[in-house]
Steps between C-alpha positions, in 0.01 A plus 500: 500500500781637282452558129566198281525463119194356325343450157212730409252500213400854424300711262725716287312766306683825442795376709637175643379403848196723479291275728570160660238231432650192672819376661651179627588484869569194715436279198148629442361738242333796675244696300486874559136604546573866577786745477427710806785748467775584253800726534830559331851527643829556318537119468160454331129439559359350820159342556302418814277210394221283635492133395211255465587351841461839673874541555669830420844542348729774379643422156794712395648506151866603480541629146880509501532136612185381316392331823178474698514495881223399739427597857215340698283772653214295645449126474220459753279318246774330300445139397 
């Protein structure tokens, strides 16, 4: 599935978008239970997350555009 813009609630400690906590996708709030991997590219931080439903997503924050993008990685348990 291609990346699509979304709204994300995140923890911002020493910098904005330090760690995603929840996001809205397909009209439902998805709670992040674990950030399994983080990395940084020239566009900004990226997070591989596990949600309460067992689904995994990549959440990418584009700093220049101030925009979050989502890519579904695994939705085998998604409800």
